N, C-alpha and C positions, 0 to 999 in steps of 0.2 A: 447501473450497476456494470462495475467491474467486480470479477471475483480472482484471485490470484486460485490455482488451485491448491490442496492439500498439502498432496502429492513434490510438490515447487517447492513451500510454502515449508515443507522440511528438510529437502535437498540441501535451499537457500542456511537456514539454521543448521545446520551439523557442516557446512563450513568452519576453515575457519575465519577466527574473530582478522576482524580487520578488509572481512569478502566485500568486494560493491559491484552494485552489479545496476544498471539503467534501461530503464522498456521507455520509450516515445512513439507508440503508437500500441497501445493497448483501447479495443473498442468498447464501447459501451451500449449498453445492450436497456429495451424496457423492460419493463417488472415479466412479461414474457420471452423473454429473449430472442426479442427483435434486436437488429443491430438499431441503433436510435443517430438518425440522421438528421443534419444542422438546416439552417434556414439556406444555405446555399447548395444543396444537394453535396456538400463532400459527409462519409463515416465521421460522427461524433467520436477523437481520443479523450484519453489521456496520460499522462510523460509522470512515469512513477523512480523513484530511485532510491534503489535500499541498501542500506550493510551492515555487517556482525558486526556483534558490540561487545565485553562478554558484563555480562551479570552483574550488577554489585551483591555485593559480596563479604564476608566479614573477614576478621584478618587470619584466620583462621585457613591454608590451602586447603586445599584437598587432598588425598591420599595420592601415591605415583597409582597408574595404570598401567598393569604389566599388558604390556603385548597390544595396547588397544589400539585404534589405526581411526574408528569417530570420537571423533572429542566429547565428550560427557561435559552432561551437567547443563545448567540453565544458560540461554546468550540473553540478549536485547539486541533488537532489529529496530533502526531507524528509516522510518520511515517516509521517505520524502514525497508529495504530493506537488509537482512540479508545476502543469496547465492543464487547462482541456482546452481543444477549437473544435470548431465545428458544432457550438451546439444551436438547437433549436427556435427557432420564437419563441416567446413563451405570455408576454401581455401585448395589448394594445400597440404600442409604438413600435414592437419588433423585437424586440432586447429582452432579457430575460436576468435574475441575477443566481448566480449562481454557487457552491459550497457544496463539498465533499466532506462526507461521512468514511468514517476509518472503523466499521467493528472490526475484536478479535480474542476471542478469547475470552469473552462478559470486560472487554477494554474500551473504550468509548471513546471516536474524537470527532471533531470537526472542522474543517478550518473555517480563516470569516467568510462573508458571502464579498462578492466579485458585484457588488452593482449595475446594470444597464450595458449588458456586452455578454457576446457570443462566444469572444476567447479571454478565459478567462487566466491572470496567471499566478503564484500562490508562492511555487517555493517554500513551503509551512512543512518542518520538521515534527516527527510524533516518533516515541520510543514504545514500542510492545516489546515487554516481556516473554520469553519463549519459556515455559518450563518445559523438563525435560519429562518421558515424551511428548513431543507436540503431534494436536491431534485434530485439530480445526484449522480454517482457511481465514483470510482476513476478508471482506467485504468490502470495493473503493469504491 
């Protein structure tokens, strides 16, 4: 499991539309919170890319906000699951069939399964609708 904190997701959701960020070395942890170590004795890591987009809206624009410095209204985050490296072996042949699940405020997504590998490349993008205010962190 990789968890992006609620505090970080709140800060990301409140940035300007068009902001993008990338992290290539998010540690994967077991259900007990210990770092997952691959067959090659390296820490298992996931690569993510997150961008802030405008949420789908009707044709009526919102009223202007006087003196507001914090962006208002819903946002849409584009989360791209790029890759995972250094997975532990999970079958008799010393390989595994990895996939990545994303759970965010009731929204559920799952990447495709990559068969027979210890390093998977997905580069799959998912849209997460973020209502205001942001309350929960996604689990990836």
